[in-house]
Structures are given as structure tokens and as C-alpha cells.
C-alpha positions as CSV (number, residue, x, y, z in Angstrom):
1,X,31.2,-20.4,-8.3
2,X,29.1,-17.3,-7.8
3,X,29.9,-14.7,-5.2
4,X,26.6,-15.5,-3.5
5,X,27.4,-19.2,-3.3
6,X,30.8,-18.4,-1.9
7,X,29.2,-16.3,0.8
8,X,26.6,-18.9,1.6
9,X,29.3,-21.5,2.1
10,X,31.3,-19.1,4.3
11,X,28.2,-18.5,6.5
12,X,27.3,-22.2,6.8
13,X,30.9,-22.9,7.9
14,X,30.4,-20.6,10.9
15,X,28.4,-22.5,13.6
16,X,25.8,-20.1,14.8
17,X,23.2,-21.9,17.0
18,X,21.0,-19.3,18.8
19,X,22.2,-16.9,20.2
20,X,25.6,-17.4,18.7
21,X,26.4,-15.6,15.5
22,X,29.8,-17.3,14.8
23,X,31.2,-14.2,13.2
24,X,28.7,-14.1,10.4
25,X,27.7,-10.5,11.0
26,X,31.3,-9.4,11.3
27,X,32.0,-10.9,7.8
28,X,28.9,-9.3,6.4
29,X,29.6,-5.9,8.0
30,X,33.1,-5.9,6.4
31,X,31.7,-6.5,3.0
32,X,28.9,-3.9,3.4
33,X,31.3,-1.2,4.7
34,X,33.4,-1.8,1.6
35,X,30.2,-1.1,-0.5
36,X,29.6,2.2,1.3
37,X,27.2,1.1,4.0
38,X,27.4,2.5,7.5
39,X,27.3,-0.4,9.9
40,X,26.2,-0.4,13.5
41,X,26.1,-3.2,16.1
42,X,23.1,-3.3,18.3
43,X,24.0,-6.3,20.4
44,X,21.7,-6.9,23.3
45,X,21.0,-9.4,26.1
46,X,22.7,-10.8,29.3
47,X,26.2,-12.1,29.2
48,X,25.1,-15.7,29.1
49,X,22.7,-15.1,26.2
50,X,24.3,-12.2,24.2
51,X,22.6,-11.6,20.9
52,X,24.4,-10.2,17.9
53,X,22.4,-7.5,15.9
54,X,23.6,-5.6,12.9
55,X,22.0,-2.5,11.3
56,X,23.6,-1.3,8.0
57,X,22.4,1.5,5.7
58,X,23.5,3.2,2.6
59,X,21.8,6.4,1.5
60,X,21.5,7.3,-2.2
61,X,21.6,10.7,-3.9
62,X,18.0,11.5,-2.8
63,X,18.2,10.4,0.8
64,X,14.7,11.6,1.5
65,X,13.4,8.9,-0.8
66,X,12.0,5.5,0.3
67,X,14.0,3.2,2.6
68,X,14.1,-0.5,1.7
69,X,15.4,-2.8,4.3
70,X,16.4,-6.5,3.9
71,X,15.9,-8.3,7.2
72,X,17.1,-11.7,8.3
73,X,18.8,-13.8,10.9
74,X,22.2,-15.5,11.1
75,X,21.3,-17.9,13.9
76,X,20.2,-21.4,13.2
77,X,18.5,-24.2,15.1
78,X,20.6,-27.0,16.7
79,X,21.6,-29.7,14.2
80,X,20.5,-32.6,16.3
81,X,22.4,-35.9,16.2
82,X,25.5,-35.4,14.1
83,X,25.4,-39.1,13.2
84,X,22.1,-38.6,11.5
85,X,23.6,-36.2,9.0
86,X,25.1,-37.5,5.8
87,X,27.7,-34.7,5.9
88,X,28.7,-32.5,8.8
89,X,26.1,-29.8,9.4
90,X,28.6,-26.9,9.5
91,X,30.7,-28.1,6.6
92,X,29.2,-27.0,3.2
93,X,28.7,-30.1,1.2
94,X,27.3,-30.8,-2.3
95,X,25.2,-33.8,-3.5
96,X,22.7,-34.1,-6.4
97,X,22.8,-30.4,-7.2
98,X,22.1,-29.3,-3.6
99,X,24.1,-27.4,-1.1
100,X,23.8,-29.0,2.3
101,X,24.4,-27.5,5.8
102,X,22.5,-26.2,8.8
103,X,21.1,-22.9,7.8
104,X,21.3,-23.5,4.1
105,X,17.6,-22.8,3.6
106,X,16.8,-21.1,6.9
107,X,18.2,-18.6,6.2
108,X,21.9,-18.1,5.3
109,X,21.2,-18.4,1.5
110,X,18.7,-15.5,1.8
111,X,21.1,-13.4,3.9
112,X,24.0,-14.0,1.4
113,X,21.7,-13.2,-1.5
114,X,20.6,-10.0,0.1
115,X,24.1,-8.9,0.8
116,X,25.3,-9.6,-2.8
117,X,22.2,-8.0,-4.2
118,X,22.8,-4.8,-2.2
119,X,26.5,-4.8,-3.3
120,X,25.5,-5.2,-7.0
121,X,22.7,-2.7,-6.9
122,X,24.7,0.1,-5.2
123,X,27.7,-0.5,-7.5
124,X,25.6,-0.3,-10.6
125,X,23.4,2.5,-9.4
126,X,25.4,4.6,-6.9
127,X,23.0,7.6,-7.4
128,X,19.9,5.6,-6.6
129,X,17.2,7.3,-4.8
130,X,16.3,6.6,-1.2
131,X,18.3,4.2,1.0
132,X,19.2,0.5,1.1
133,X,19.5,-1.1,4.6
134,X,20.0,-4.5,6.2
135,X,18.8,-5.6,9.6
136,X,20.3,-8.9,10.9
137,X,19.9,-10.7,14.3
138,X,21.1,-13.9,15.9
139,X,17.9,-14.4,18.0
140,X,15.2,-15.2,15.5
141,X,15.2,-19.0,16.2
142,X,15.3,-18.4,20.0
143,X,13.2,-16.4,22.4
144,X,13.4,-13.3,20.2
145,X,13.7,-11.0,23.1
146,X,17.0,-9.3,22.3
147,X,17.0,-9.4,18.5
148,X,14.9,-7.6,15.9
149,X,12.4,-6.4,18.5
150,X,15.2,-4.4,20.3
151,X,16.6,-3.1,17.0
152,X,13.1,-1.9,15.9
153,X,12.6,-0.1,19.2
154,X,16.0,1.7,18.8
155,X,15.1,2.7,15.2
156,X,11.8,4.0,16.3
157,X,13.3,6.0,19.0
158,X,15.7,7.8,16.7
159,X,13.0,8.4,14.1
160,X,14.4,6.1,11.4
161,X,12.0,5.9,8.5
162,X,11.3,2.5,7.0
163,X,9.1,2.2,3.9
164,X,9.6,-1.3,2.6
165,X,11.0,-4.5,4.2
166,X,11.8,-7.8,2.6
167,X,12.3,-10.6,5.1
168,X,14.4,-13.5,3.8
169,X,12.3,-16.3,5.3
170,X,12.2,-19.5,3.1
171,X,8.7,-19.1,1.6
172,X,8.9,-21.1,-1.6
173,X,7.1,-24.4,-1.6
174,X,7.9,-26.5,-4.7
175,X,9.8,-24.0,-6.9
176,X,11.7,-20.8,-6.2
177,X,9.2,-18.0,-6.4
178,X,5.9,-19.9,-6.1
179,X,5.0,-18.2,-2.8
180,X,5.6,-15.1,-0.8
181,X,4.2,-14.2,2.6
182,X,2.5,-10.9,3.0
183,X,1.5,-11.5,6.6
184,X,1.6,-14.1,9.4
185,X,-0.9,-15.3,11.9
186,X,-0.6,-14.5,15.5
187,X,0.4,-17.0,18.1
188,X,-1.2,-17.2,21.6
189,X,-0.3,-20.1,23.9
190,X,-1.8,-21.2,27.2
191,X,-0.8,-23.5,30.0
192,X,-3.9,-24.8,31.8
193,X,-3.8,-26.6,35.1
194,X,-7.1,-28.1,36.2
195,X,-7.2,-28.9,39.9
196,X,-8.8,-32.0,41.4
197,X,-8.5,-34.1,44.5
198,X,-6.1,-37.1,44.5
199,X,-7.5,-40.4,45.7
200,X,-7.9,-44.1,45.2
201,X,-9.6,-45.3,42.0
202,X,-11.8,-47.6,44.0
203,X,-13.2,-44.7,46.0
204,X,-14.0,-42.0,43.4
205,X,-16.6,-40.4,45.8
206,X,-13.6,-39.4,48.0
207,X,-11.7,-37.8,45.1
208,X,-12.2,-35.5,42.2
209,X,-10.8,-36.5,38.8
210,X,-9.5,-33.4,37.0
211,X,-9.2,-35.4,33.7
212,X,-12.9,-36.2,33.8
213,X,-13.8,-32.7,34.7
214,X,-11.7,-31.1,32.0
215,X,-12.8,-33.5,29.2
216,X,-16.1,-31.8,28.3
217,X,-14.5,-28.4,28.3
218,X,-11.7,-29.6,26.1
219,X,-14.1,-31.2,23.7
220,X,-15.9,-27.9,23.4
221,X,-12.7,-25.9,22.9
222,X,-11.7,-28.3,20.1
223,X,-15.0,-27.9,18.3
224,X,-15.4,-24.2,18.5
225,X,-15.3,-22.0,15.3
226,X,-13.2,-19.1,16.6
227,X,-13.6,-17.1,13.4
228,X,-13.8,-17.7,9.7
229,X,-10.7,-15.9,8.7
230,X,-10.8,-13.3,5.8
231,X,-9.5,-12.6,2.4
232,X,-5.9,-13.0,3.5
233,X,-6.0,-15.3,6.6
234,X,-7.4,-18.8,7.2
235,X,-9.6,-19.3,10.1
236,X,-8.1,-19.2,13.6
237,X,-7.1,-22.7,14.9
238,X,-6.8,-24.2,18.4
239,X,-4.5,-27.1,19.1
240,X,-3.6,-29.0,22.3
241,X,0.1,-29.9,22.2
242,X,0.8,-31.5,25.5
243,X,-1.2,-33.1,28.3
244,X,0.0,-34.6,31.5
245,X,-1.7,-36.1,34.6
246,X,-1.3,-39.0,37.0
247,X,1.4,-40.4,39.3
248,X,2.2,-43.3,37.1
249,X,0.3,-45.7,39.3
250,X,-2.8,-47.4,37.9
251,X,-4.8,-47.1,41.0
252,X,-4.5,-43.4,41.8
253,X,-6.8,-40.6,40.7
254,X,-4.6,-37.7,39.8
255,X,-4.7,-34.5,41.7
256,X,-4.3,-32.2,38.7
257,X,-4.1,-32.2,34.9
258,X,-1.8,-29.9,33.0
259,X,-2.0,-29.2,29.3
260,X,-0.5,-26.8,26.8
261,X,-2.5,-25.3,23.9
262,X,-2.0,-22.8,21.2
263,X,-4.0,-20.5,19.0
264,X,-2.8,-19.5,15.5
265,X,-5.1,-16.6,15.0
266,X,-6.1,-14.3,12.2
267,X,-6.8,-10.6,12.3
268,X,-10.4,-11.4,12.8
269,X,-9.6,-12.3,16.4
270,X,-7.5,-10.6,19.1
271,X,-5.5,-12.0,22.0
272,X,-8.0,-10.4,24.4
273,X,-11.1,-11.8,22.7
274,X,-9.6,-15.3,22.6
275,X,-8.6,-15.1,26.3
276,X,-12.1,-13.9,27.3
277,X,-13.8,-16.7,25.4
278,X,-11.6,-19.4,26.9
279,X,-12.1,-18.2,30.5
280,X,-15.8,-17.9,30.0
281,X,-16.0,-21.5,28.8
282,X,-13.9,-22.9,31.6
283,X,-15.9,-20.9,34.1
284,X,-19.2,-22.2,32.6
285,X,-17.9,-25.8,33.1
286,X,-17.2,-24.9,36.7
287,X,-13.6,-26.0,36.7
288,X,-11.1,-25.2,39.4
289,X,-8.2,-24.1,37.3
290,X,-5.2,-21.9,36.8
291,X,-4.3,-20.5,33.3
292,X,-1.1,-18.8,32.2
293,X,-1.0,-17.0,28.8
294,X,2.0,-16.3,26.5
295,X,1.6,-14.1,23.5
296,X,4.2,-15.3,21.0
297,X,3.3,-12.7,18.4
298,X,0.4,-10.7,17.0
299,X,-0.7,-11.1,13.4
300,X,0.5,-8.7,10.7
301,X,-0.7,-8.1,7.2
302,X,0.6,-6.1,4.2
303,X,-2.3,-5.9,1.6
304,X,-1.3,-6.2,-2.0
305,X,0.5,-3.0,-3.0
306,X,3.7,-1.4,-4.3
307,X,6.1,-3.8,-2.4
308,X,4.3,-7.0,-3.3
309,X,4.0,-5.9,-6.9
310,X,7.7,-4.9,-7.1
311,X,8.7,-8.3,-5.7
312,X,6.2,-10.2,-7.9
313,X,7.5,-8.4,-11.0
314,X,11.1,-9.3,-10.0
315,X,10.2,-13.0,-9.4
316,X,8.4,-13.1,-12.8
317,X,11.3,-11.5,-14.6
318,X,13.7,-14.1,-13.2
319,X,11.7,-17.3,-13.0
320,X,8.7,-16.7,-15.2
321,X,6.2,-17.3,-12.4
322,X,4.1,-15.0,-10.2
323,X,4.3,-15.8,-6.5
324,X,1.1,-16.6,-4.6
325,X,0.6,-14.3,-1.6
326,X,0.0,-16.3,1.6
327,X,-0.2,-15.9,5.4
328,X,0.3,-19.5,6.3
329,X,3.1,-20.9,8.5
330,X,4.6,-19.9,11.8
331,X,5.7,-16.6,13.2
332,X,8.6,-14.5,12.0
333,X,10.5,-11.3,12.9
334,X,8.2,-9.6,10.4
335,X,5.8,-9.2,13.3
336,X,8.2,-6.8,14.9
337,X,9.2,-4.9,11.8
338,X,5.5,-4.4,10.8
339,X,5.1,-2.1,13.8
340,X,7.5,0.4,12.3
341,X,7.3,-0.3,8.6
342,X,4.0,-0.1,6.6
343,X,4.9,-2.7,4.0
344,X,6.5,-6.0,4.9
345,X,6.8,-9.1,2.8
346,X,8.7,-12.4,3.2
347,X,10.4,-14.2,0.3
348,X,13.1,-16.8,0.1
349,X,14.1,-20.3,-1.1
350,X,12.3,-23.6,-0.9
351,X,11.4,-24.5,2.7
352,X,11.0,-28.3,2.4
353,X,14.1,-29.0,4.5
354,X,14.1,-26.2,7.1
355,X,15.0,-27.4,10.7
356,X,15.5,-30.9,9.3
357,X,18.5,-33.2,9.2
358,X,20.4,-32.7,5.9
359,X,19.0,-29.2,5.4
360,X,19.7,-28.0,1.9
361,X,19.2,-25.4,-0.8
362,X,19.2,-26.2,-4.6
363,X,22.4,-24.7,-6.0
364,X,20.5,-23.6,-9.1
365,X,18.3,-21.3,-7.0
366,X,21.1,-19.3,-5.4
367,X,21.8,-16.9,-8.2
368,X,18.2,-16.4,-9.2
369,X,17.3,-15.5,-5.6
370,X,20.1,-12.8,-5.7
371,X,18.7,-11.5,-9.0
372,X,15.2,-11.3,-7.5
373,X,16.4,-9.3,-4.6
374,X,18.4,-7.0,-6.8
375,X,15.5,-6.5,-9.2
376,X,13.2,-5.6,-6.3
377,X,15.6,-2.9,-5.4
378,X,15.6,-1.6,-8.9
379,X,11.8,-1.7,-9.1
380,X,11.5,0.5,-6.0
381,X,14.6,2.7,-5.9
382,X,15.2,3.7,-9.5
């Protein structure tokens, strides 16, 4: 068994559903301190939702050189019904060449590989230039209010320089190394309440049906081309995720209609421009409405450069393939790190089973992932 696999198993065996960390970061800090890292806890949040955060850094012989930080999260999503799992979600299990357990792919394998890669690199190259750091949180799968965003604010306040960041999100699609993420779309959500007048369906002249009123506006919202994307981003998309109206009775016109929608937007649009266009459309349709907005994250982008090339060269050396750079998928903590670090890229194992029952990682990918992270360090800090 490799040292990375042993650490992955130890992490999976620690239940860490957001915001719980289950002792993962304590275990990691003990290992990193033994490797010469200075570890600092940056825990944050109220007592009933306390988030574990760990910042660890080791400076080389030329401490004024570049700083490369590995970033990730030790928290996982809830396992769901335990009876649906073929093996207990927090007991590392093996079948058909795969390691099963909640967090196996998202993202305890990446975290373990980062830790071992950092240990191996600093042991082999104690006089490396620059610095190696790790930033871990237990609030990536949750509201993300007291995790990486808090750590980044603290690092900015103290003037901590960051040059490169590799986020261990599971980005591979069919084979380890076939895709890396050099950016992510933004996420903007809205809760729209269209107001009407409740009444009897037999007397519509005495009521005002909010569903009927909203329908033309919704059809237009769905058909709009918000932008065409660009070289790195697909076009901005608009999706309605929930809609509710009515009392449950078949003879009552509802008094209001409530729906949730979401934009996944490129750098060609901004939250402000999207909000303005939606409000202008609703006003033009003369709706009586209330609209609450939630900005889940702004888009970020790292154009092809020294970090993406260092990672791609490492992937090619280990797997023989070059990763495609993509900005697809959901949001990640990269959106916070990008505000204080000029080059951010995400790379990790196959993502086919993330958040699913019987989440897994191929055992054969664990050591290669460690080697890719280690070679990325070598490409940038030697």
C-alpha cells in the first residue's frame, strides 16, 4: 500500500460532513509539521457551525521566490441513505480496483496526494526556492462563509504573497489527467415572487392569475441569448429550478407564484448587467413582483501560462496525455483564491461519482495523482 493510499483511507474513515472536519486537519498538520511546515489554524464561524481551516507553509532557501499553494477541503456532502451504499460510506472499502467511501473523489484523495507530494518534494529538495503551502477548509461543500474566503482575507491582511494555486477539485472526466479547470463560471440566483389576486376559477374577472401573468416573461427569459461566451467560457445560461403556486385546490386561482432561477455566467456578463436586464424585462411585462438576488460566486479565469504549462507537463510526464483546459462545471473555492493569487488551476481525479452513492476513486490513479502534484512543484520551484 502506498503512503498516499494509507492517508486517503485514514481521511475517509473520519466522518466530516460540512462543517465537521472529523480530525482530518489535525492528522494532516501533524504530518506537515514533521516535514518542516509551520501550521496555523484559522477556524471560524459560530459555535453551532464552527469551520476548521488550516494554513501550512514551508519556506525554501530562497524564501523570496514564488509561493505555490495546494488548496482543498476536508468536508464532504452527506452520504444519503446508508442502506443504499454497498459498503459503509465512512469505512474505506475495495471492489473492482476502486476505493469506495464518501469523499474518495471529492476530495480526500486529492488532499492526501497533495500532502504526500509536499512531503516528498521538500524531503528530496530541502533547498528548493520559494515556498510550498497548503490551505484546507471544512466549509467548501456548505455555505462557504467561514472557510477559504476567511483565510484569504487573513492572508491578504498580513500581506502573504501567493503566486500559484492548485485546487484539488476532481476535474478528470474519463481518464486521470484528461481535463483541468483554469476558471469557473459565476453563479447568480434569484427568487422571484409574482403577485396576483386569489379568486375562484369560475370568476377570473375578479382575480388576477400570477401564473398567467408570469408565463410570457418566463418564456422570454428562457429564450434570451445573454452572451456568446468567449475563448475560455461557454455562453451564459439561465435555468428555472423550482416553481410553486396554488393552494392545492383545483378551483382556486393562486394569489402568488414563486420561482427560483439561476445564471451560470461567463466573464462576458456581470452580476449587475444580468440583474438590470431581468428587472427591465419584468417591468416591461408590467408584473407586480418581488425579486431577491444571491450571488454565489463571480467567475474567475487564469489564461494559459506558467502554472497551466507546469501542470500540463507534469500530467504528460506521468500519464502521457495533455489535459484540456476547461471552465465548465459548478463553482469552487478557486473563486476566493483568485482574488489574491494571479494563477489558479484546478486538477484532480475522475469526477464521475462525486456526491453520489458509492463514491469511489480508482486505486491505480492514487499514486499517479501524487506524482503529478510533486512534478508540478518541481517544475515551478526548482
